[in-house]
Each structure stands twice: as C-alpha cells, then as structure tokens.
C-alpha positions in Angstrom: 46.1 26.8 66.6 46.4 30.1 68.1 50.0 29.8 67.2 49.2 29.7 63.5 46.7 32.5 63.6 49.5 34.7 65.4 51.8 33.8 62.3 49.2 34.6 59.9 48.5 38.2 61.4 52.2 38.6 61.8 52.7 37.9 57.8 49.7 40.1 56.8 51.3 43.1 58.8 54.9 42.5 57.2 53.5 42.1 53.7 51.5 45.3 54.3 54.8 47.2 55.4 56.5 46.1 52.2 53.8 47.2 50.0 53.9 50.7 51.5 57.6 50.9 51.1 57.3 50.1 47.3 54.9 53.4 46.8 56.7 56.4 45.6 55.7 60.0 46.4 54.5 62.3 43.7 57.2 64.7 42.0 56.9 68.3 43.1 55.8 70.3 40.3 58.4 73.0 39.4 57.4 76.9 39.7 57.7 78.2 36.0 60.3 81.0 35.7 58.6 84.3 34.1 59.8 85.1 31.0 58.7 89.0 31.1 60.4 89.8 34.4 63.7 92.2 33.4 66.9 91.1 35.0 68.3 94.0 36.7 71.8 95.4 35.4 74.5 96.1 37.8 75.4 99.6 38.3 78.9 101.3 39.0 79.5 104.6 40.7 82.2 106.5 38.6 85.4 107.6 40.4 86.6 111.1 39.6 89.8 111.2 37.9 92.9 112.5 40.0 93.2 116.4 39.0 96.2 117.2 36.9 98.7 120.0 37.1 100.9 120.8 33.9 103.8 122.9 33.6 104.8 124.5 30.4 108.6 125.3 30.1 110.4 126.1 26.8 112.9 123.4 25.6 115.7 125.9 25.4 115.3 127.3 29.0 118.7 127.4 31.1 118.5 123.6 32.7 119.1 124.6 35.9 116.4 127.4 36.2 114.1 124.8 34.5 114.7 122.1 37.1 114.1 124.7 39.6 110.5 125.4 38.0 109.7 121.7 37.8 110.7 120.9 41.2 108.9 123.7 42.6 105.5 122.8 40.9 106.0 118.9 41.4 106.2 119.7 45.0 103.0 121.9 45.1 101.2 119.3 43.2 102.2 116.3 45.1 101.2 118.1 48.5 97.9 119.0 46.9 97.3 115.3 45.7 97.3 116.3 42.0 98.9 114.3 39.3 101.8 116.4 37.5 103.2 116.8 33.9 105.7 118.9 32.5 105.5 119.9 28.8 107.4 122.2 26.3 104.3 123.1 24.5 100.3 122.8 25.0 97.6 122.1 22.6 93.7 121.7 22.9 94.3 118.0 22.7 95.9 117.9 26.1 93.4 119.6 27.9 91.7 116.4 29.6 88.5 116.9 31.7 90.7 116.5 34.8 93.2 119.2 34.2 92.9 121.9 36.8 96.2 124.1 36.6 98.3 125.0 34.0 101.6 127.1 34.8 103.1 128.8 31.6 106.1 130.2 30.7 107.1 132.1 27.5 106.8 132.0 24.5 103.1 131.6 24.5 102.5 128.0 24.1 100.5 126.4 21.4 97.4 128.5 20.0 98.0 130.6 22.9 97.0 131.1 26.5 93.6 133.0 25.9 92.4 130.3 23.5 93.5 127.5 25.7 91.7 129.0 28.6 88.6 129.4 26.6 88.6 125.7 25.6 89.2 124.5 29.2 86.9 126.8 31.7 87.4 124.2 34.4 91.2 125.1 34.4 93.1 127.7 35.9 96.0 129.1 33.9 99.0 131.2 35.5 100.9 133.0 32.6 104.2 134.0 33.7 105.8 137.0 32.0 104.0 136.4 28.7 103.4 139.4 26.9 100.0 140.8 25.6 97.8 139.0 28.4 95.9 140.5 31.0 94.1 139.0 33.8 90.8 137.9 33.7 88.2 134.7 33.9 90.3 131.9 34.3 93.7 133.5 33.5 96.0 134.8 35.9 99.0 136.9 35.3 102.6 137.3 36.8 104.1 140.2 35.3 107.7 140.9 35.6 107.6 144.1 37.8 110.9 145.3 38.4 109.6 147.8 41.6 112.4 150.3 40.6 111.6 152.1 43.7 112.4 149.4 45.9 115.5 148.6 44.0 116.6 152.0 44.3 116.3 152.3 47.8 117.9 149.0 48.4 120.8 150.1 46.1 121.5 152.9 48.3 121.2 150.9 51.5 123.6 148.3 50.5 126.0 150.7 48.8 126.3 152.8 52.1 126.5 149.3 54.2 129.5 148.1 52.1 131.4 151.1 50.9 134.1 153.1 52.8 132.6 156.9 53.4 129.4 155.9 51.7 131.0 157.0 48.2 127.8 155.9 46.2 126.5 157.4 42.9 123.9 157.1 40.3 123.4 157.4 36.5 119.9 158.4 35.4 117.9 159.4 32.1 117.3 163.2 32.0 113.9 164.2 32.5 112.4 160.8 33.3 110.1 161.6 36.6 110.4 158.0 37.5 114.1 158.2 37.7 113.9 161.1 39.8 111.8 159.3 41.9 114.2 156.5 41.9 117.2 159.2 42.7 115.2 160.0 45.9 114.6 156.6 47.1 118.4 155.9 46.4 119.4 158.5 48.8 116.6 157.6 51.3 118.2 154.1 51.4 121.7 155.4 52.1 119.9 157.7 55.0 118.1 154.9 56.2 121.4 152.9 56.7 123.8 155.6 58.5 121.7 158.6 59.1 123.7 161.8 58.5 126.3 159.5 57.1 129.5 161.6 58.1 132.3 160.4 56.4 136.0 159.9 57.7 137.7 161.7 54.9 136.3 165.2 54.2 135.1 165.9 50.6 133.6 169.2 49.3 130.3 167.3 48.2 127.8 164.9 49.7 126.9 161.4 48.5 125.0 160.1 46.6 126.5 161.7 43.6 124.5 161.5 40.5 124.4 162.6 37.0 121.8 162.8 34.3 122.0 161.3 30.7 120.2 163.3 28.0 117.7 161.4 26.0 119.6 162.4 23.0 122.8 160.7 24.0 123.7 157.4 22.1 124.6 154.5 24.2 128.2 154.2 23.3 128.7 157.4 25.1 127.3 156.4 28.4 130.5 155.0 30.0 131.7 158.7 29.8 129.1 159.5 32.4 130.5 156.8 34.7 134.1 158.0 34.1 132.8 161.4 35.6 131.6 159.7 38.7 134.6 157.5 39.4 137.2 159.9 38.5 135.7 163.4 39.2 133.4 162.6 42.1 135.5 159.8 43.7 132.3 157.3 43.7 133.2 153.9 44.3 129.6 152.3 44.1 127.3 153.0 41.0 123.5 152.3 40.6 122.5 152.6 36.9 118.8 153.0 36.3 117.1 150.2 34.3 116.4 152.2 31.4 120.1 152.8 30.8 121.7 149.8 32.0 122.9 148.3 29.0 125.5 145.4 29.1 128.2 147.4 27.6 127.8 150.3 30.4 127.6 147.8 33.2 130.7 145.8 32.2 132.5 149.1 31.6 131.6 150.1 35.1 132.8 146.6 36.6 136.1 146.9 34.8 136.8 150.4 36.1 136.7 148.8 39.5 133.3 150.4 40.9 131.1 148.2 42.6 127.4 147.9 41.5 123.9 146.7 42.6 121.0 146.5 40.7 118.1 144.8 38.9 119.2 141.3 37.3 121.8 142.3 34.4 121.3 141.1 30.8 124.1 139.2 29.2 125.7 138.3 32.5 126.9 139.3 35.6 129.7 141.9 35.2 132.8 142.2 37.6 132.2 143.7 41.0 128.7 143.1 40.8 127.4 143.0 44.8 124.1 141.5 44.3 121.0 141.6 41.8 117.4 142.6 43.1 115.1 140.3 40.9 111.6 139.3 40.7 110.9 136.0 42.9 109.0 133.9 40.5 109.2 130.8 42.4 107.8 132.7 45.4 105.2 134.2 43.2 104.0 130.7 42.1 103.8 129.5 45.5 101.8 132.4 46.7 99.3 132.0 43.5 98.9 128.2 44.1 96.6 128.1 46.8 94.0 130.5 44.7 94.8 128.3 41.4 93.8 124.8 43.0 90.6 126.5 44.5 89.4 127.7 41.1 90.1 131.3 41.8 91.1 132.8 38.6 91.7 136.4 37.1 94.5 137.1 39.5 97.4 140.1 38.8 99.9 138.4 40.7 102.7 140.4 42.1 106.2 139.0 42.1 108.1 139.7 45.4 111.9 140.8 45.0 114.7 138.8 46.1 118.4 139.1 46.3 120.3 136.9 43.7 123.6 137.0 42.1 125.4 137.5 45.7 129.1 137.9 45.6 130.0 137.2 49.2 133.3 138.8 49.1 131.4 142.1 48.4 128.2 141.4 50.6 129.0 138.8 53.2 126.5 136.7 54.4 125.7 138.7 57.6 125.4 141.9 55.6 123.2 139.8 53.3 120.8 138.7 56.1 120.3 142.5 57.0 119.6 143.6 53.8 117.1 140.9 53.1 115.5 142.0 56.4 115.2 145.5 55.2 113.7 144.3 51.9 111.3 142.2 53.4 110.1 145.5 55.6 110.0 147.4 52.2 107.7 144.5 50.6 105.5 144.5 53.5 104.7 148.2 53.4 106.6 148.7 56.9 109.3 151.0 55.4 108.6 153.5 52.5 111.3 154.1 49.9 110.4 157.7 50.0 110.2 158.9 53.5 112.8 158.0 56.1 112.3 158.1 60.0 
C-alpha cells in the first residue's frame, strides 16, 4: 500500500512538470520607432584642390628656348607641390579657383594680363617683357633692362683681357648723355683689368679709341665709323652702343675681322662675336618664384645679366669664368662701373 502511494505521488509530480513545460512565455512588446526623429545626414570635409601654376608661351617661340622655360617652371612647381600646365594662350575660362601663379611671355595673352588679373585676385601674375604693363596689385613685371653701364664696363674688361695691346674702341651716338656715361664705364672696365695698360708696341694714342655718330647720320652710313676705328686707329675690338647696333653694322664689323662684345645681337650672331651680355630671364623667374607662391605681388623684378653666345675660341673657359666673377661683383654692387680703385 505504501508502495502504491509513492507511485501515485511520483505520477502527480510528473504530470505537473509536463504541464509546466507546455506553457509559453508571453512575447516581449517591441519598442515603436518614433516617426518624428530626424535621421542625421553624414557630413564630409572638402579637401582643398592642389594649387596650380600655368606658363603661357607663344606657339612660335624657338623650341629650345620654349623647352628651357617649360622645364624651369615645371621644376619650380614640382618643388612647391603645385600642379603645372603650359598653354599658348589664356582666357578667363582657364582661371580655376586653385590657380595660384601665371607666368606669361609676350604677346599679351587672351584678353590681356591686366583683365585676367582683375578676374582672378587669388592668382599672382608675372609678365615677362610684355609692353604696357606696370607692377601693382597681383601683377609683377619683369622688364628687359639692358643695364648699358654694366654691359659697357664688361665689354671694356673683356676687350682688354682678350686683345693684344688692349686695342679696343667704341662707337656711340653723339650728344647722348647715357652713351657718354657708357663710354666712361667702358674705359673703366679696361682700366679695372689692366691698370695703366702699357702696350707692348708704341702708338701715339691711347685706348679705348671712340667715335661719335651724329644723330643725323643714316644707318646705312654707320659702317664708315667702324672703318675709321679699324683702319685709322688700329682698333681690333669694338663695342657698339645699343642705339646704333643695327644687324648690318654688327655684321660689317665682324666681316672686317674685329672682335665684338655687347648686348644680344638682333638677327643672329655675327662673325668674331666673343660673347653677349643678356638679361637672365630664367634666373629672374627663379628669384621671383618664392614671392609669387607666397602671394606677394606688385613686384618690379630686375633681370640679372649673364654671359651668353660665348665663342670659346675668343673667350676661353678660364677667361669666361674670370669675366663672370667680375660680372657677379658688379651686379652685387661691390664694383661700380663708374669708379676704379
């Protein structure tokens, strides 16, 4: 009987357990999503565009010279982390917001540098030898300053250095005050090289010999003044003041066997041309570049002089190096073309 009672209790417990397992827990009530809560829109920080530099060169420029300008500005742009483009012209449609520097050679591109600069105040413009422009605002100007006093001094210095007995001469326009100053500089250049310049062979006159050309003289008669210096004054080296340096006169002097040094000749280098003293435009661009990328405009950039068109048979590499050292001293102001110690 006790055994039956135990079985009954066990059975009751089993039935209650199975009944409990069959019950399910109530589902959790989901939290409703509010419909009036705005969903935030993701924001993005704009990355500034890479600054841009543009070089404007004419399509008909000498290819070697064009390549030199392009490689110079390309290297400067790369070093500054700028993008770089080269164009043959420029319009207002090309003035993107990231444009920071424009370097332009003549002719004046598109609507003109002045109009382009007004349309792009964030851009610095460097105009190289473009007529009619003055420095101001965001326009800097590189003028083709021939620096005749320095050219004349160096012509006298080089002439004395390479010619026997310092037999040098000069042709200049009569009554021109600047030309007379250049004659003084020419004489000082010779004296700076050789002091009293005592010749080996005696002549009854000193060098440099010079001759003025009247303002009324037609250019086709200039050759007669060269003949006087070469034949009557035994001059072997002639410097022609730039106002008189026509291609025909320079060619005539070269064909006569006289050596010359001067500003870069127009129409090609004549015979017996030892060297040119020309504005170093590439050097001027490199000098102006830091101010351009720093946003400092309105600069009148001075183009330094450099020796070009060098004939090593007339001006040897050693003598060229010596001349370049003196030129550097002149440009730095440590030598004056009008006074000799």
